[in-house]
N, C-alpha and C positions, 0 to 999 in steps of 0.2 A: 504494500500500500504506500502511496506517495506521502511524503512528509508535508507537502504543501499543496493546497488547491487554489489555483488561480482562475480568474474569469476574464476572458478577453473579448473585446467587441470587434466583430467583423463589420466594418462600415464600407459600403461600396457606393461609388458615384461615377457615372459615365465610364464604365468598364475599368475603373481604378479602385484601389483599396487604400484606406487610410493607414499609414504606418507611422510609428513613432520611434525615434532613436533614443534609447535610454542613455542617461549621463554615464560617463565612464566610472563614476563612483557609486552608481546605483545598482545593487545586485537584486535579483538575479538578472542575467543577460546584459551586464554592463557594456555599454557602447554598441549594442546590437539593435537592429531594427526589429520591432515586434508590433503586434496589434496593441492598441490601448487597452489597459486593464489593470487589475490589482489582485492581491491575495484576498480570498473570500474570508471575512471574519467569522469566527465561530457562531456569532449571534445574528448572522444575516444569511439570507438566501441568495442564490445566484442572481435572481432578478434584482434584488436590493443592491447587490454589488454592481450590476450593470448601470443602474440609476445613479449610484454614488459616483462611479467613475465618470459617467457622462457629465454630471453636475460639477464635481470637484476638479477633475482633470481636464475636461474638454469644454466646460462652460456651456453645455448644451443639454437639452432634454433628450431622453431616449425613448423610442417607441419600438415595439416588436421585441421578441426574445426567442427567435427560432434557433434551437440547438443545432449546431453543425457537426461537431465531433469533439472528442477528448483526445488531446495530445499528451503522450507520456514522454517527459523530457528529463534527462539528467543534466544538471548544470552546477558546476562548482562543488561537486560532492553531495548535492541535494537532489531529491527526486520531486518532480512536479507533475501533477495532473492539471492540465490546462483545458478548461471547458470553454469552447469557442461558440459564441452566439452571434447570429446575423441580426443586426439592429439598424434602425434608421435614427439619424440625429435630427433634432428640431432646433434650428438655429445654425450658426456657423461655428464649427469647432475651432478651438484655440487651446494651446497648452500654457500652463502657468510656468513661468521661468523658475519659480521656487519648487516646482514639482519634480518628478523623477525623469522627465524628458528634456532633451536639449534641442530636438528638431522634430518637425512633423512634415509629412509629404504625402501627396496622392501618387501612388505608384500604379502605372498601367498593369493590369493583370497579365496581359499578353507579353510583357517584357520581363516578368519576374524571373523566369528560368535563366535568362542571360544577363540580368542586371548586376550580378556580382555584389549584392548587398550582404553585409554581415548580419545573418539572422539564424535562429535555430533551424536546423535542416528539416525537422518535422513540420515546422510552420511553412517553410518554402514548399515542401512537398504537398501539403494540404491546400495551399493557395493555388499552386499549379494545377492540381487535380480539380479544384473548384472552377478554374478557368476552362479547363477541358470539358467539364460538365456543362458549362454555359454555352459551349459551341455546338453541342448536339441538339 
């Protein structure tokens, strides 16, 4: 069983996905591109985590909570179960400079397999598969 449970938001717009690059001092996934998200607190549900991340980290409301998949990732000697949910944002997302991210970008799904972004390989595989599924 994973030591940590994370909830990540899969936000898509115009065939692109919202990615956030974590600060180099912010573990886990320091300096890597990830989906926006956070560890799920013991006293909150996945949906509550989605709403909190949208509000606190992106300054936007969240609607929808379609479960996509769970990624099992080892990082820095810790194991993580990352629950990915497809959501829509209400408003324009932005990140707080005081938060865990140093950069945000909309990445075209069709370019992810060749983009050479530093990100967990399981996330890249899931996003590439999602893009392939959208083509059929």
